[in-house]
N, C-alpha and C positions, 0 to 999 in steps of 0.2 A: 477965626481962630489964629492966634499968633504962633510964631515958631517955638516960643518957650512952652506953650501949652501942648503943641504937637510933640515936642521932645519929651515932655513929661509923660504923655500917653504911651509913647514908644518905650520909655524906660519902665513904666508900670507893666506893660504887656510882656516885656522881656523878663522882668522879675517873676511874673506869673509863670512863664514858660520854664524858667530855671527852677522855681519852686516845685512845679509839677514834675519836672524831670527827676526830682529826688524822691517822688512817691514810690513806694514799694509795689512791685507788680507780682501777683500770685499766678502760678501756672499749675493747673491740674492736668497731669499727664506727663510721663517721662519717656515717651516714644521719640522717634526721629524728629518730628515737627516740634514737640515740646522742648526738647533739648536745643534744637537750632534756634527757636524763638528766644529761649533763655540766654543763649550765648550772644545773640544779636542785641538783646536788651542790656545785658551787662556791658557790652562794648559801647553802647550808647549812653551809659552812665546811670542806668536804672538799677536799684537794688532788686534782686529777684529771689522769690521764695517759691519752692515747689511743694505742692501738696501731694502726698503719695500714700498708698495703702501700706507700703513698707518703707518708712522713713529711715530705717537703719541701714539701707543699702544704696548710698548715694554715689557709688563708684562711677557710674556712667554720666552723671550730671556735670555741667560745665563748672570749671573752677571759679569760686567766688559766690556761687549760689548756695542758699540754705535750703534744707529739706525738712519738713515737718509733716505731721499727720494732716488730713484734710481740715479738721476742726481747728487746729492750731494755726495753720497757714491762713485760714480765712480771717483770723483776728488781726493779721498784719497788713492787710491791703483792702482797698475799696474797688480795685479792678482785678477781676479774675479771668484768666484765659482758660477756657475749657478745651483741651487738646486730646479728647478721647472720642471714640466712636459712639454712635447712638446706642448701640447694643450694651454699652457699659455705663449708661446713665443711671443705673439702679441705686447708686449711692447718693445721688443729688437730692431726692426728697427728704432724706434724713437731715440734710444741712439747710433746710428751707429757712429756719429762723435766723441762722447766721448770715444767710444771703439776702435778707430783707434790706432793700434800699441800696444794695451794691450793684455794680456793673458786671454782668457775666457775658463775656465775649465768646461766642460759639465759632470755632474755626473748623468745624468738621465738614467732611464731604461723604457722600454715599458711594456705593459700588456701581450703581447704575442710575440713570435719570428717572425722576419721579418714582423712586423706590417706595416711598411712604405717602399716605394721603396728605400729610402736611409736611412742611419743611422741618428740619431738625431744630432750628431756632424757635419756630412757633411751638413745637412740641415742648421745648425747654420752658418757654414762657407759661405753658400750662402746668408744668411740674412745679415751678416756683413763681407763682403769679405776682408776688410782691418784689421780685427782682427785675432790674432793668436789663433785659436781654438785648444784646447787640450782635448782629452777624457781621463778621469781618475776617480778613486775613486768610480766608479759605482758597483764594486764588493765587496765593504766594506759596511757592514750594520751599521745602526745607533746604534744598540746595541753594536757592536764591538767597535765603536768609544767611547762610553760612558764607557765601562767596561775595555778597554785596549786592547793591541795586543794579540790575541789569535790564535795561530797556523796559519792556512791558511787565517784567516781573516786579518792578518797583511800584506798580499800582496796587492799592489796597481798596477794595470795594467794601463800603460800610453801610449797613441799614439798621434801623431800629425805631421804636416808637417814642423813645425819650430823647429829645434833642441834646440835652446836657450830657447824657451818657454817651451819645454818639460823638459829641465834641471831645470828650475825654479820650475816647479810643482814637479819634483822628489826631489828637495832639500827640499821643504815644507813637502813632505811625510816623508823624513828621519828625519826632525826636529820634526815630530810628533811621531817618534818611529816606523814608518811603513817601509815596504820593497818595494820600487818601482821597477817595471819591465818594461823596454822599449819594446813595442810591434810593433814599426815601425811607418809608416805613418798613416794618418787619414783613410786610406782605411781599417785598422784593426778595426775601431770603430764599424762596424756592428757586427763583431765577438764578441767583448767585450760586446756589448749590449745584445747579445743573450746568452752569457755565464751564467749570473745569472738566466736566465729563464729555463735553462736545469734542468730536474729532474732526477738525478742519471744516467747520460748518460752511464757510464761504467757498470752500474748494470742491464741495460735492458735485455741484452742477457742472463746473468746468472740467473736472476729472472724468465725469460720466460722459460728457460730450467728446472729450479727447479719446477716451477708451473706445467709444463707439466708432469714431472716425478711423482710429488706428487699426482696429480689427477689420473694419469694412475694406479699407484701402489695401491692407496687407493681403486679404483674400482676393481682392480685385486684381492686384498685381501678380499674385501667384497664378491666377487663371490666365492672364494675358501673356505672362513671360515663361511660365513653366508648363502648365497643362496644355496650352495652345501649341507650343513647340513639340511636345510629346505626341499629341493627337495628330497634328497635321504633318509633322516632319520626322517623327520618331527620333527626336533629339532630346537628350537628357540635360536639362538646365536646372536641375534641383539645387546645384551649388549656389545659385543666385539668392536663395532664401536667407543666407547668412549675411551678406554684405550688400549686394546690388538692390534687392527688393527693399530692405530697410532704408537704404539711401534714396529710394524713390518715395517711400511712405513718409519719412520725416519731413521733407520740404513740402510735400502736398498738404499734410495735416497742419504744418506750421503756417502756411499761407492762408488756409481756410480759417484757422483760429484768429489770425491777424485781421482778416476781413470781418469776422464775427465781433471783434473788439470795436470796430467803428460803424458797423451796420446799425446797431440800436440808436446811435446818436443821430444818424440821418433820418431814421424812421421817426424819432421823437420830433425832429425839426419839421418834417412834413405833417405830422399830426397837429402840431401847433399852428402851422399854416392853414390846415383844413378847418380847425376849430376857431381860429382867430383869437386865441387867448392862451395864456400860460397857466391860468388859474383853474385848471382841471387836471385831475390825476391821470397819469398814464395807466394803461392796463397792467394788471399784476404781473403778467408774463414779461412785459417790457421793463417794469421796475426791477424784477429779479435779474433779468438779463443785464441791465445797466450796472447793477451792483457787483456783478462778477466779472466786469471787463478787465480789471487789473489782473485777476488770476488767469483769465484767458490769455492775456498778453504775455505773462510770465511763462506759461506753459509753451506758448508759441515760440518765445525766445529760446527756451530750453531745447525744443525740437530743432530750431535753427542751428544751435550749437552742435547737436548730434549730427546734423547734415554736414557741417563743416568738417568734423572729425572723420566721418565715414568717407567723405570725398578725398581727404588727405591720405587715407589708407589705400584707396583704389590702385595707385601705381605700384604698391608693394605686393600685390597679390600675384600668385603663380599664374593665374589665368591671363593676367595682363601681359606678362612676359611671353607666355605661350602664343597669344594672338599676334604679338609684335613679330615674333620669330616666324610664324606661319606666313605673315604678310610679306616679309622680306624674302622668304624662300620662294613664294609664289611669283614674285617679281623677277627673281633670278631665273626661275624655270622658264618664264615667258619672255625673258630678255627685254623687259620693259621697265620704264621708270615713270612714276606718277608725277605729273606736273603740279606745280604749286597753284592752287586755286585761291585767288585773292578774296573771292566772295566768302569762302569758308574761313579764311583767316580773319576777316572782319567779323564774321558771325561769332567765332570762338572768342575773340578779344572782347567784343561787346557783351557776350554772355557772361564772361568772368568779371568784367568791369562792373556790370549792373549788380552781380551777386556780391562783389566786395563792397560797393557803395551801400547796397541795401542792408547788408549785415552790419556795416559800420553805423549807420543811422539807427538800426535795431539795437545795437549796443548802447547808444546814447539814450534811447528810450528806456532800456533796462536800468541803466545807472541812475537816471533821474527819478525812477520809481522807488529807489531806496530812501527810507525816511531821513537819513542823515544828509542826503543831497536835496531832497524835495523841501525839507525844512529850511534850507538856506536860500530858497527861491521864493519870490513873491508869487501871487496867484496868476498874474499875467504871464510871467516867465514860464511857470509850470504848465499853464494852459497852452502856450505857444509850442512848447516842446512836445507835449503829449498829443496835441491835436494837429497842428500844422506839420511838424516833423513826422508825426505818426502817419499822416496821409501820404507824405513824400516817401516814407519807408514802404508803405503799401504799394505805391506806384512803382517804385524801383524793383521790389520783389515780384510784382506781377509782370513787369517788363522782362525780368530775368527768366520767368517761366515762358513768356511769349517767344523770346528769342530761342529758347530751347526747342520749341515747336517749329519755328522759322517758317518753312514752306510746307509743313506736313499737315496743316489744318485742313487743306482742301484735297489731299491725296486719299483716294479710297483705300489704298493699300495700308494706310496708317491704322485703319480701324479694323482690328482683328475681331472676327465674329461680329462685326458691326459696332463694336464697343470703342469709345474714345479712350485715349491714353489717360492715365491718372492725372498728369499735370494739366491736361485740358479741363478736367472737371474741377481741379483746384482753383482755376481762374474765374469760375462763374461768380461766386460771392464777391471776391475783390473787385471784379469789373462792375458789378451792380453797385457796390459802394462808391467806386470812383465816378461812375456816371451820375449817380444821385448827388454826390458832393459837388460835381461840376455844375449841376443845376442850382444848388444852394449858394454857390459863390458868385452867381450872376448878380450884378449890382442891384437890379430891381428886386430879386428874390431875397438877397442878403439884407437889404434895407428893411424889408417887411419882417423878416425873422428877428432882426435886431430890435425893431419897434415892439414886437410882441413880447420879447424877453425883457424889455424895459418896462412892461406893464400896460402897454396899449392893448385895447380889446376891440374886436369888430362888434360894436354894440348892436347893430341892426339884426344880427343873427340871434341874439338872446333877448331882443325886445319883447317878443311875445311871451317867453318864459318868465321874464321878470315883470310882466304887466306894465311896461313903460310905454 
């Protein structure tokens, strides 16, 4: 095909788009979504006609749109957007003859998931069987239509049984500056209608894990720092509940969540080594775990931020000044001066240095998870940051916790009522991850994992099963 022919095709397709852009669009429904849709269509160059039960009251409609009765409005357009709730579909059967052969776009949503036996779009197709019903625009909000295309709000999911009708609706979406995505037949309408009703579906498991860990370690720290002091020493440390205990809980949970981000990856690698193939599904629990790693990482990052802020507040507290004053007074009374211990100086500086470096690398991980940043990186760069830098972050944060313990791990007095400190428990999962990762990066193991992920299989293991 020569360049002239290609240019002619492009000109023809451009004319078709321009011609289609002049087609009148009919909207049934003058609510928030109907008005916002009409306003967006008018700004995109489409003539808009509203079908209303009360065509004499167009005061709320966007300027430039016409309003007629349902019957008159249907005569002006072959594409009709139905922006009314399912409970108000009673006027549709009476218009069945006028809707024959036309495209009826259902933009409705329900109040709860699976509210009816069939989707609204399928119900419409039963009411007007000779009409080409298309489901679409139900995932776009009225606010997004008024304010412009914003990230995910610019995506328009479309499904229907007639491909030409779907294409017409998708062309309208493109003309409005939106991104249409074909989801298949009308059977997908139920899924599309349930989608806007889902409340953070990918966050439920991470939030549940986080809530469980937070509650557990808060109670655990209260037992060790408040109840233990009151029972054994009759000292009131309830003030720690506001600042001190949360400042212990946040880093503990943050470190555990960070370990949970990278633990499924090493488990998956050892499973592939054991099986000798990558062509076998992981267990469902591992699949779900791996799918929510990003959410676990973001929550871990948020808890790390809280730890930073709570730590900065500590020197401003009254109890801090009081303890400092009591220490000075005790030295004056005893006429003694504490000598500078270089071991504790090194310990303190190392503790803060590891914390600063760990949090800095954590910030890099958080920034690269943003779509605007990750889209500017190729796959190798993204994988390097999220995997290699991620494990370095885990190592730095674990070392930060280890230096906090310093020489307390082997002291019996550290374990109140025989219980380890919270930061000791927080190191268990990260240490397991780091040890397993250390095994995986050994040259002999790494070569085997790489071969398996490139498609190599341990044939002899499956020879009997495959009758080879």
